[in-house]
Every structure is written in structure tokens, then in C-alpha cells.
Residue frames as qw, qx, qy, qz and C-alpha x, y, z in Angstrom:
[[0.206, -0.692, 0.072, -0.689, -7.71, -2.78, -54.05],
 [0.821, -0.554, -0.098, -0.097, -8.01, -5.10, -51.06],
 [0.828, 0.029, -0.156, 0.538, -4.27, -5.73, -51.31],
 [0.232, 0.541, -0.074, 0.805, -3.63, -1.99, -51.30],
 [0.545, -0.681, -0.031, -0.488, -5.90, -1.46, -48.25],
 [0.922, -0.339, -0.125, 0.138, -4.13, -4.28, -46.50],
 [0.648, 0.249, -0.155, 0.703, -0.67, -2.80, -47.27],
 [0.075, -0.660, 0.053, -0.746, -1.91, 0.57, -45.85],
 [0.750, -0.596, -0.058, -0.280, -3.13, -1.09, -42.68],
 [0.899, -0.088, -0.149, 0.401, 0.16, -3.00, -42.29],
 [0.410, 0.456, -0.117, 0.781, 2.09, 0.25, -42.80],
 [0.370, -0.704, 0.012, -0.605, -0.05, 2.06, -40.17],
 [0.875, -0.472, -0.100, -0.033, 0.52, -0.74, -37.70],
 [0.765, 0.135, -0.153, 0.611, 4.33, -0.63, -38.33],
 [0.110, 0.587, -0.111, 0.794, 4.32, 3.13, -37.69],
 [0.630, -0.652, -0.012, -0.422, 2.29, 2.62, -34.47],
 [0.929, -0.245, -0.142, 0.236, 4.74, -0.02, -33.29],
 [0.572, 0.312, -0.160, 0.741, 7.71, 2.22, -33.92],
 [0.202, -0.665, 0.056, -0.717, 6.00, 5.05, -31.99],
 [0.829, -0.525, -0.078, -0.177, 5.33, 2.61, -29.07],
 [0.863, -0.015, -0.183, 0.471, 8.97, 1.52, -29.09],
 [0.259, 0.538, -0.110, 0.795, 10.10, 5.16, -29.04],
 [0.488, -0.661, 0.007, -0.569, 7.79, 5.91, -26.16],
 [0.930, -0.305, -0.190, 0.082, 8.96, 2.81, -24.33],
 [0.686, 0.195, -0.197, 0.672, 12.57, 3.96, -24.61],
 [0.059, -0.629, 0.049, -0.773, 11.57, 7.43, -23.40],
 [0.740, -0.571, -0.087, -0.344, 9.79, 5.96, -20.38],
 [0.906, -0.141, -0.192, 0.351, 12.87, 3.84, -19.52],
 [0.449, 0.362, -0.170, 0.799, 15.14, 6.84, -19.78],
 [0.318, -0.643, 0.016, -0.696, 12.80, 8.92, -17.61],
 [0.871, -0.449, -0.185, -0.080, 12.66, 6.21, -15.03],
 [0.773, 0.028, -0.195, 0.603, 16.46, 6.17, -14.84],
 [0.132, 0.543, -0.069, 0.827, 16.44, 9.97, -14.43],
 [0.594, -0.634, -0.088, -0.488, 13.90, 9.79, -11.64],
 [0.908, -0.293, -0.204, 0.218, 16.01, 7.14, -9.86],
 [0.597, 0.230, -0.171, 0.750, 19.08, 9.24, -10.15],
 [0.125, -0.595, 0.030, -0.794, 17.28, 12.28, -8.87],
 [0.781, -0.555, -0.182, -0.219, 15.93, 10.31, -5.89],
 [0.838, -0.138, -0.218, 0.481, 19.46, 9.22, -4.97],
 [0.317, 0.415, -0.093, 0.848, 20.67, 12.86, -5.28],
 [0.418, -0.640, -0.113, -0.635, 17.91, 14.00, -3.12],
 [0.871, -0.431, -0.233, 0.037, 18.53, 11.40, -0.55],
 [0.695, 0.108, -0.184, 0.686, 22.27, 12.37, -0.53],
 [0.047, 0.511, -0.048, 0.857, 21.45, 16.08, -0.07],
 [0.638, -0.623, -0.151, -0.427, 18.94, 15.34, 2.74],
 [0.879, -0.258, -0.246, 0.318, 21.61, 13.26, 4.47],
 [0.494, 0.237, -0.156, 0.822, 24.17, 16.04, 4.22],
 [0.227, -0.601, -0.028, -0.766, 21.68, 18.64, 5.46],
 [0.788, -0.530, -0.251, -0.187, 20.73, 16.45, 8.38],
 [0.801, -0.145, -0.235, 0.532, 24.30, 15.81, 9.42],
 [0.292, 0.369, -0.069, 0.880, 25.23, 19.47, 9.03],
 [0.434, -0.652, -0.153, -0.603, 22.21, 20.52, 11.08],
 [0.856, -0.459, -0.229, 0.069, 23.10, 18.11, 13.83],
 [0.681, 0.022, -0.159, 0.714, 26.68, 19.38, 13.86],
 [0.111, 0.493, 0.031, 0.862, 25.74, 23.02, 13.80],
 [0.611, -0.664, -0.237, -0.360, 23.27, 22.63, 16.68],
 [0.746, -0.661, 0.061, 0.043, 25.23, 23.19, 19.91],
 [0.793, 0.150, 0.014, 0.590, 28.62, 23.65, 18.20],
 [0.272, -0.678, 0.015, 0.683, 30.91, 26.53, 18.90],
 [0.406, 0.805, -0.057, -0.428, 31.32, 28.97, 16.07],
 [0.159, 0.593, -0.746, -0.258, 34.43, 27.19, 14.80],
 [0.922, 0.050, 0.310, -0.227, 33.45, 23.79, 13.32],
 [0.368, -0.388, 0.763, 0.363, 35.95, 21.23, 12.08],
 [0.624, 0.461, -0.227, -0.588, 35.00, 20.95, 8.35],
 [0.323, 0.322, -0.883, -0.114, 36.87, 17.69, 7.94],
 [0.161, 0.074, 0.888, -0.425, 35.00, 16.11, 10.79],
 [0.558, 0.403, 0.284, -0.668, 31.66, 17.28, 9.37],
 [0.561, 0.467, -0.505, -0.460, 32.55, 15.88, 5.95],
 [0.147, 0.187, -0.967, 0.089, 33.50, 12.54, 7.47],
 [0.346, 0.221, 0.721, -0.559, 30.16, 12.39, 9.24],
 [0.606, 0.459, -0.071, -0.646, 28.31, 13.18, 6.02],
 [0.436, 0.395, -0.766, -0.259, 30.19, 10.35, 4.25],
 [0.039, -0.072, 0.943, -0.323, 29.53, 7.95, 7.03],
 [0.472, 0.331, 0.453, -0.680, 25.84, 8.84, 7.09],
 [0.588, 0.463, -0.340, -0.569, 25.60, 8.31, 3.32],
 [0.268, 0.263, -0.924, -0.071, 27.03, 4.85, 3.58],
 [0.243, 0.170, 0.833, -0.467, 24.29, 3.92, 6.03]]
């Protein structure tokens, strides 16, 4: 009977370890997603800032290529 109880305890521990491994993988995946979202947000904020700077004080006709170049340059910084 002690052997059976020991086997049950070992089985429970193995199941808990597998659950922890699954959760660890999920946490790693979520951290990657958060990092990617932060980069996307930073890129969008950069674009918005450059576009806002260009639109302030510009005549109604704005050179789209020039604005895009500024966005790309600001992203590199």
C-alpha cells in the first residue's frame, strides 16, 4: 500500500511539473508578444510624432515621400 501511495505522489508531482512547464512556455510566449507590441507602439508613436511635426506649419500640399523618409529616419534613431 505504501508503494501505491508513493506511485500516486510521484504521478501527481509529474503532472504538476508538466503544468509548470506549460505555464513557463506560455509566459515566455506572452513576454515575446509584449515585446513585439512595445516595438509596434514605439514605431507608431514615432510616425505620429513626425507626421504631427510635418503637418504643423505646412502648406496644404505635403510631400508624402519626404514625410515617409522622415518617419524612417526617426525610427532608426
